[in-house]
Every structure is written in C-alpha cells, then in structure tokens.
Legacy VTK file of the C-alpha trace (Angstrom):
# vtk DataFile Version 3.0
C-alpha trace
ASCII
DATASET POLYDATA
POINTS 105 float
-21.096 -44.421 -1.750
-18.608 -43.638 1.003
-16.328 -41.829 -1.489
-19.193 -39.628 -2.677
-19.906 -38.424 0.899
-16.253 -37.478 1.343
-16.397 -35.485 -1.893
-19.327 -33.372 -0.671
-17.966 -32.874 2.877
-14.915 -30.878 1.800
-14.447 -27.579 3.568
-14.511 -24.735 1.029
-15.837 -21.239 0.477
-19.269 -20.948 -1.035
-20.012 -18.728 -3.996
-21.906 -16.277 -1.745
-18.911 -15.926 0.587
-16.586 -15.248 -2.333
-18.966 -12.653 -3.775
-19.190 -10.899 -0.399
-15.410 -10.715 -0.133
-15.161 -9.294 -3.661
-17.886 -6.752 -2.836
-16.030 -5.565 0.277
-12.732 -5.274 -1.606
-14.449 -3.332 -4.406
-16.039 -0.910 -1.932
-12.699 -0.296 -0.235
-11.045 0.420 -3.581
-13.841 2.811 -4.547
-13.300 4.717 -1.304
-9.475 4.722 -1.414
-8.684 5.607 -5.064
-10.136 9.176 -5.024
-8.183 9.954 -1.836
-4.952 8.778 -3.432
-5.545 11.071 -6.425
-6.136 14.048 -4.109
-2.979 13.296 -2.145
-0.918 13.060 -5.328
-1.744 16.633 -6.360
-1.110 17.845 -2.804
2.277 16.117 -2.741
3.260 17.709 -6.064
2.352 21.209 -4.893
4.152 20.693 -1.579
7.195 19.382 -3.434
7.227 22.472 -5.643
7.066 24.728 -2.583
10.029 22.880 -1.065
11.981 23.216 -4.293
11.281 26.951 -4.388
12.606 27.265 -0.822
15.742 25.359 -1.844
16.314 27.725 -4.792
15.708 30.701 -2.468
18.450 29.429 -0.175
20.783 29.127 -3.161
19.910 32.701 -4.154
20.976 33.788 -0.648
24.223 31.829 -0.965
24.866 33.472 -4.342
24.100 36.890 -2.851
26.539 36.359 0.024
29.322 35.340 -2.342
28.812 37.932 -5.110
27.245 40.801 -3.085
24.344 40.960 -5.560
21.238 38.942 -6.316
21.230 36.824 -9.480
19.269 38.269 -12.390
18.088 34.877 -13.614
18.017 31.231 -12.664
20.620 30.611 -15.369
23.235 32.426 -13.257
22.646 29.944 -10.444
22.966 27.042 -12.860
26.142 28.333 -14.510
27.819 28.961 -11.129
26.876 25.469 -9.908
24.398 26.483 -7.204
21.631 24.357 -8.703
21.397 21.788 -11.480
19.557 22.274 -14.767
16.734 19.892 -13.807
16.140 21.713 -10.502
14.533 24.648 -12.258
11.447 22.511 -12.986
8.881 21.302 -10.466
7.400 17.818 -10.681
4.060 19.461 -11.435
5.556 20.929 -14.622
5.978 24.495 -13.363
9.203 26.321 -14.195
11.054 28.204 -11.466
12.110 31.769 -12.355
13.746 34.691 -10.581
11.771 37.950 -10.899
13.197 41.053 -9.205
15.230 38.886 -6.827
12.220 36.741 -5.848
11.884 33.067 -6.715
8.538 32.163 -8.313
7.119 29.131 -10.129
4.919 29.473 -13.209
LINES 1 106
105 0 1 2 3 4 5 6 7 8 9 10 11 12 13 14 15 16 17 18 19 20 21 22 23 24 25 26 27 28 29 30 31 32 33 34 35 36 37 38 39 40 41 42 43 44 45 46 47 48 49 50 51 52 53 54 55 56 57 58 59 60 61 62 63 64 65 66 67 68 69 70 71 72 73 74 75 76 77 78 79 80 81 82 83 84 85 86 87 88 89 90 91 92 93 94 95 96 97 98 99 100 101 102 103 104
C-alpha cells in the first residue's frame, strides 16, 4: 500500500497544463509567422536597392576610367567591375543600364 501512495504522489504536469502550454505556443506561432513573411519580402526589396546602388557606384568608376558611361551591364562584367551573378537581385529582378541609369526589372 505504501508503494502505491508513492506512485500517485509524483510531481508531474497534468494534461490541462500541457494543453495550455501548447495553446500558448500555437498562438505565438500564429502571430509570428505572418510577420516573418512580410519581413522577408521587405528584406529582398531592400537588398535589391542596395545592389542597384553598388552597380551605380561601379558605373561611376567605369565612367571615371573610360570618360564615358557603359552602354550595358555586360561592359561592366567584361571589364571586371561586377561579377556575372551581381546583375540579378535575390528577388529575381535583372539589373540593366538604360540611358546611363541603373534599373531593375
């Protein structure tokens, strides 16, 4: 009989306590996941803007060296100002040079 009392006196979480913890964790995940998705798209657009500014600075460096603006992004790549993969943004947009201006489409 003494052994049976010890078996029932163990300290443990009840089923209700476990369900409450799972409910709180689920609610937090429901609130956090949409915000993470929004931030991901914002980060990609900000990263593309930064990459465009980097290419613009390389266009200026090219202009200072050759006394003319490059006609295309390929001129920057062939002269070693940027790498081939730097003409694409993480969002999938391609960086072009139109009339001396750097744009992403």
